N, C-alpha and C positions, 0 to 999 in steps of 0.2 A: 352086601356087607351088613354085618350086625355089630353093634357096639354097645358097651355099657361101662359104667364106672366100677372100679374094683370095690370090694367090701372094705369097710374100715376095720383095721385090726383091733383086737380087744385091748391091747396095751399099745399106746402111742408114744409113751415117754414124753419128751418135750417137743414133739412134732405137732404142729397145728394142721389139721386137715379140714379143708373146706371144699365146696362143690360150686363150680361156676357154669352157667348155661348161657349160650348165645341164643338170644330171643329169635333172631331171623332163621337160623338153621336148625335150632333145637338140639344142637350138639352140646353134651354135658361132659365136663372134664373135672377130675378130682385134682386139687392142688394141695401139695404137702410142703410145708416150710418149717424150718427150724434154724435157730441161731446158736452156734457154738464157736464163738470167735469170728465166724464168718457166716453170712446168710446162705443157706442151701435151699433151693426151691426145685421141686420136681412136679411134673404134670403127668397124670396117669389116665389112660383110656385103654380098655380092652376091646379088641376087635378081631374079626375073623371072617374067613370066606369058606364056604363049603357048598356042596350040592344041596339044594333045598328040597324039602318035602312038599311037593306041589299043592296038595290039598290044604296045607297050613300056611302058605305064603299069602301075605297081604301087601298090596302095592300101596306105598305112601306117596300121595300126590302133593302134599303140602305139610309144613311143620305143624306139630301139635300146638294148640294154644295153651298158654300157661294160666 
């Protein structure tokens, strides 16, 4: 599995966009929130599965240090 956070759009309007990372797992998620009479919060992460290119695959044995 491969994952990444989505790009931040050029125009965000009144939406606040932040990035949160879990130190133990290294998983990073983009959080978008806005208030327009009610609070709306969304969490974004892009992921996918596909057959890998064997010469380019690197095994991750522990989370990256920050």
